[in-house]
N, C-alpha and C positions, 0 to 999 in steps of 0.2 A: 904831261898827262893831268897834273896836278888841276890846271887852268882849265881841260875842259870838264872834270868832274863839277868845279865850281860850277861853272855854265848851268852843265846840267842841273845839277840842286837847282839851281836859280829856278831856271825851269819849270822842274817840278813843285818850287812853290807856289810862281806865280799860278799855276795851274791848279793850284788845289785852294787857292784863293777864293775865287770866284765860287765855288765850290762849297764852302765851309758859309759864304754869304748867303747863296742861294737856298741854304735849307739842306743840303745833305749831309750836312754834318754840321747844323746850328739849333739850338737848343728854344724852345719855342715854351709853350704856356703846359699847364695841366694835361693831361691825353683823353679826350673824348670818343676816342676810336675805338672800335669793338675789338675782337678776339678772332672776326674773320679770316680765314686765308684768302688771298690774293694773289692771282696774276700778275704779277711786275710789267707784263706788257699786254695786257689787257684791254688797258682806259687810256683815252686820247691825251696826247701832252700838251694841249693848250686850248684854255675856253674858248670857245665861240663869243664873236664880239657881242653877241645879242644877249649871251649872258654874263656877261660881264659888267659889273658895278659902276654908276658916276663915278667919275674923277673925285680930289679930292685934295686940289692943289692948294688951296685957303688964299685963291685971290691972285695967285700968281700968274704971268702972263706970257707967252710966247717970247723967249726971250730972257726973259729974268734970271740975273743971280742969283744962288741959292748958296746960303756960309756951307760950311764944308760940315760944320758940328750939327747943324739946324737939319739938313738931308743924313747925319747920322742918326740921329733924332728918329727921323719918320723909318727909318728902317727897322731902328731896335724895336721901336712901338710896336712894328707890324711883327715881327718876327714872335712878340712876346703874345701876339694872339693867338700865333698857329697852335693846329695841334698835329694834324698828318695831312697828306698831297702825296700827289702822282708827279713823279719829275722826269725828264727828257731834257737828253743830255745828245750835243751832236758840236762837231769841231775837227780842226787840222792841226795837230801840235805836232808834227812831225809826219803824222800819221793821219788820214780820215776815220774817225770817230762817230759812233754814236749811240745812245744809250736812252735805257727807260725800266723805270723802277718807280718805288714805292720809301717814304718818311716817315719814320714815327717819331717823335718832339716829347713822348713823356720820358718818365725816368729823370736821373741825377745826367746823361747824355742821350742824346737824338743815335737813331738807328736807323739805315735807309740798306736798300737791297734792291738793287739795279745788275740786269744784262747788259751790260757793255761789247760790241761789236768795232774790231779794232785796236783794242789796247793791245802793245808791244808785241806788234804783229800778228796778233791771235785772233780768230775764228769769235766766238760768242766767250764773251769772260762772264764768270758768276764774281759779281764783285760786292761788299757786306760789308756793314759798317756797326757793330759791337760793344758798346762800352768800352770808344776809344781804341778797340782793336779792328782793323783793316783783314778780310778773307780773300781772298782771291784764285779761285779755280780756272784755269789757262785753260783749261785740257788738255792737251798731248803735251805741250811746254814745260805743267806741274804734274805732269803723271796722273792726271784727273783726279789729284787732289786739290786741296784748297792752302797754299802758303799765307802763313799767320804775321802779321806787319804788325806791329806796338809804336801805334802814331807817338810817345812820348820815348820810344828808342830816338834820340837822335844818328846812329848809324843805317834806318832804315830810308830808304829812295826820298820820303818826305823831310827828312831831319825832324826836331823834335817838336811837330806840330801839334802833340794832345792839348798843350797847353793853350792851342787855341780851339778850342771844341766846343765853345759856348759863344751865345750870340754875341757878350757885351767885348770880350775877346775881338771876336771875328770883325763884327763893327767897327771897334777903336783901331782894331790894326787898318782898315781900309780910311777910315778918316785921316790917319796921321799920314799918309801917301795921297792924299786927292789935295789937287793943285786948285780945283776951281770945280763948281756943278751949273747946271743950266737946267734951266727948264724948257723941254720944246716942246711943250702944249699936249693935248688932249690929243689922244689916240684912239680907238674901237672900245671906247670907253676906261680908257687905264691914263695917268699920267706918264709924260714919257721924259725921263730925266737923261744927261747927257754929263759924265763927269770925266775928269783929265784925271790922271794915276801919275806920281812920280816914282817909279820901279824902285830905287834908291832908297828912296824914304821908306818905301813900305819894305825890301827886305831887309835895312837896318832896323827896322822895327822888330825883323824875326830873329836876328840874331846873327854876330858876326861871321859863321859856316857859310846863311843865305846869303849874305849880302856881299861875300869874295870875287862872285859872279856877276856885280853889278853893270860893272863896265863896261861886257858885251850887250847888253840889253838895250832894246829901246828905250831915248829919251824920256818917254812920254806914256800911258797905255791909255784906251779909250774906252769908257766904257756907256753904254747903255744901256739905261734901268728903266722896268714900265712896274709902276705898284698901281695894288688898287684901290678903292674909302677908305680901307682897313691898313692901308700902307705896307699890303703885303705885298712882295717882289711875284709877281709872276712870271718875268721875262726879263734875264739876262744876256747880254751879250758882248763880249770885251774881244780886242784885237794887239797884237803885240808884234805891227809891222807885218815886217817881212817871216815871223817867229811862228805866226800862226793866229788864228780863233779859237772861240768856244762861246757854243751859246746854249743857254738853258733856260727850264719852263717847269714852272706849278702850276699844278691846276688838283683840280676834285680835292679842296683844303676840308680837312675832317671824315674822309674817308677811314673806313675800318679796314687796318692793313694787321697784318699780321710777320712779324722779321726777327727769325732765328737764327744762331750760330749755327754753324755746321756741327753734326755728327766727329764728338772725336775722332773717332778712326778716319775719319776721311781730313784732318787738318796734319799739318807737317811743316815746319820751321822751313823760310825763304831760306834756299842754297846761296851761301856766301854769296859766289857769283851774280847775283842779282841785288842783294841785300845792300850793296853801298851806292851810295848816293848817285854815283853815276848811271845808274838808270833808273828813272823815274816809271811808277807805277801807273802815270797817267798817259 
């Protein structure tokens, strides 16, 4: 039982990592978005090639190797230039999922609001992140209420990930796990990079509770990341072998968004049976 919990906790941590790195939970610059309410599912998830900026690979040619530290610097610079964005997510981590919503990088920590289908076997799930707290409305499973999950709580399904809710920590975390980065080439106006990540090193950096299940995971993870001329992540995909895949996109940078925590009378604590690390919420 302990081994199973460790494996599931590791999977939860690895699933959250690309979320952090694609801006759903990453800090950026000062917010220049307005206060107009928006429908998270109303806009397209990926930019049309004709609207994409020209690549800025800095003289790199297809097949060139890139130092992980240099690539991490590129990503950090890109996140620093972001304000708001529209995000999409799709993949299979034990079950098929699709999500769409918005991100606001203003304040001390970012906020996000997404509607996700397929999470924990539920239908449409309302997922919000406000000040390091995640709110999940799983419909009938949560009795129409929002479960409240403090990402700083080591007993949460994500472990204690609150300390990684800033771009510096997130990019440093990925850098510690990256063993190689290659420039694949220019595609549809974006720079395509492929990175290989050692999950053991990644989980070691997350702490002993996350790393305890590393032996059951693939020896390497494959990331594909597309950056624009401002080094902003426009698309990221990641493969965990037979364990699953995840793809995310960011678009509509600088759009007006309004993201708010649900009313207090709609919020309840996650039941103990779900709040253990053995039940990842992604």
